[in-house]
Structure formats: C-alpha cells, structure tokens
N, C-alpha and C positions, 0 to 999 in steps of 0.2 A: 047189748053185748051178752048179757046173761042168757037171754032167750036163744040167741044164735048158737052159743056153745052147747046148750042142752039139746037143740035140734040136731046138731052135727054129731053128738055123741049117742043119739038114739039109734039102736040097732035096726029098728024097723025103717027108719028114714034112710039109713045106709043101704039096706037091701033094696028099697024102692028106687033109690037113685041109681044103684048098680043095674037094676033091671031095665030102667029107662035108657041108660047108656048102652047096654047090650042090644036093646031093641033098635035104637037109632043106628048103631053100627051094622046090624043085620039088614035093616032096610036100605042103607046106603050101598051095601054089597049087592043085594038083590037088584036094586035099581040099576046099577052098573052092568050087571049080567043081562038084564032084560033089554036095556037100551044099547048094548054093544053091537056094533055093525058086524055083519057076516063077513069073515075073512075071505071067503070064496068069491065075494063080489068084486074084489080088487086083485084077485090072482091073475098072473100073466107076466109077459115080458114087455117092458116099456123101453122105447128107444128115442134117443136124440143123437144127432150126428156128432155132437161135441164130446160125448163122454161114453163111458162103459154102459152097457145095458143094465137096466134095473129088473130083477126077477123077484116076483113075490109069490111065495107058495105058503099057504096057511098064514101063520103069524111070523114068518121069517122073510127077511128081505136080503137079497144078495146083490152086491154091487162091487164090481172089480174083483178083488181077491178076498173080500170079507162078506160074512153073513151075520146078520144081527137080528134081534127080536124086534118085531113091529107091534107097537101098541096102538090099535085103532080105536078112535073115539068119534062119536057123533057130536059135532060142535054146533054153535049157533049158525054158522054160515056154511055148513056141510061137513063131510067126513074129513078127518085129519089123522095122520099116522105120526107117531113119534118114535125115533130111534135114538139110542145112546151113541153119540158120536157126531162128527162133522164130516160132510162130504167134500171131497176134492174131485178133480176130473177123472181120477182113476181108482179111488178107494174110499173107505170110510176111516177116518182117524179117530182113535179113542179120545173121548172127552167126557167130562162130567155134565156137560150141557146136552140137552136133547135137541135134535134137529127135527123140524116139523115138515111133513109132506102133506100137501093138500090134494085132495081127489075131486075131480069134477067130471061132468059128462055122464053118459049112460053106461051101463055095464058093458055093452059091446063097443062103445066108443069112448072108453075111459081115458082121461088125461091126468097126469100128475105134475105137480110143480114142486120142485125141491131146491133148497139153497146149496149151491156148489161154489166154493171159494167166495162166499158172501154175495153171490148173485143168483137170482132165481132162474132156473132152467125148466122148460116144459118138455115132458116126455109123453109120447103117444103109445097106447096099447097096440102092439103088433101081433101078439099071439096070446090067445085066451086059454 
C-alpha cells in the first residue's frame, strides 16, 4: 500500500499516465475517421410501397416530415447507419434509443433495411 500511494503521488507518473491516456484517445478518434464509410456511397432516394421515401444526402436522412443526422459505421457484417429516433410508416418519432439501418448491395443497387413499427422493411435505391 505504501508503494502504491508513492507512485500515485509522483508527478512524473501522473504526467506519463496522462500522456498515455491522451494518446489512446487520439488513436481512437483517428481510427474512427480513417475507417468511417463515405456518406456519398449511400446517398440517394430509397423506396418501399409501404411507407414514405427515405432520402439520404451527406450525413442527413429525411423520412416523412423529419430530417435527422445519420451516423454511418463499418460494422462486422457490413455498413450500418444509426439515427436518434424510431421509425413509423410516416415519420421518425423522437426517442433516446437509436434505430439501426443496415445497408447491403452495391453502390448502384443499394438496399437498406430499417425497423418500422418494430418490423424490418426493405427499401431499394431508386435515384442516386
């Protein structure tokens, strides 16, 4: 216990630990920026007869009468987008929970799957 408190009180140890923590945070941020998907690869209008069109421009997703931020990530099984809110057949309701949108297919034949009223619906790219 005596050794532990002496190390914790040593200013050099505090500086070294702070530098290591800052480096880890920096590497985490850089890794996210390098591995982030290109938003233009999913841009376009997606359609399913059941619901409103989904329009993605940059990092914004419009659905019904709402537009929200889209957080794109490369995940283990492909690209996934997250939005704050829950989808209904006509709009996005505010929610503390994220809704996940999965992207599949090629850039020209992109398909998205998103949860609407707790059921997954598939939308096809109709305009790029």
